[in-house]
N, C-alpha and C positions, 0 to 999 in steps of 0.2 A: 433439527437440532434445538433442544431446549436451552442450551447454554453450556459453556465450558465449566468443567469442574474447577471451582475457584481454589481448590486445595493443591493444584499442580501448576507448574509454570506453563505459559503458552508454548506451543510447538510451531516450528516452521511450517508454513503452508496453511495454517488455520485461517478460515475466512469468516468475517462477520458482516452482517447487513444491519446498518443503522436505520432508525425510523425515518430519517430525512432522505433516504435513497442512496446514501454513501456506502460503499463497500470498502472494507479494511482487511488486509491480509498480512499475517505475520511473516516477515522476511528473515529475521535473525534474532536470536537471543544470545546475549553474552554478558557475563559478569553482572547479572541481575537487571540489565537493561533490555528493552524490547524495541526492535526496529520494525516498523510496519510501513506499508504504502497504502494510500487511500485513493479511491476513485470516486469522484463526485458526479452526480447525474447531469450537471450543467455548470456553466461558468458562474451563474448567480449563486448557486449553493456554495461553490468554492469561495467566492468573494465574501459571502456572509460568514463562513467558517473562519476565515483568516482576518476578518476586519479588525479584531482586537489583538492580533499578533504583531510582533515587531518584524518587519522585513529585514532580512540579514544578507541580501544579495544572492548570488548564484553559487551553489556548492559545486566546485569544479570536478570533484570526484564523481558526482552523479551526472553532471552535464556531459561528461565524456564517455559515459556508458554507451554501449551499442543500443540501437533501437530495440524496442520491446519484441519486435518480430524475430530478432536474432536469438531470443531465448525460447522460441517456440519449439515444440517437439519435432525432431528431425524426421519422424515418420509421417507428419502431416504435410499435405501439399502446400506449396508456397505460391505467391503471386508473381514469381519471376518469369 
């Protein structure tokens, strides 16, 4: 993929790889806002990325979501 067409809004599920090894996926778009989740290749990369950010505590809505494995395709085998 050479890049997203900047003339259209991002779409749910689009995935981007950053030069630092971070992966970012679009989760939702609503009212002009874009929600993504990011996966860092290691704790050090995460620490560097958030070092200038203000820590705002734990988001209870996110913290109470089921484990990522709960969202896996039901056709896939599980570790149960």
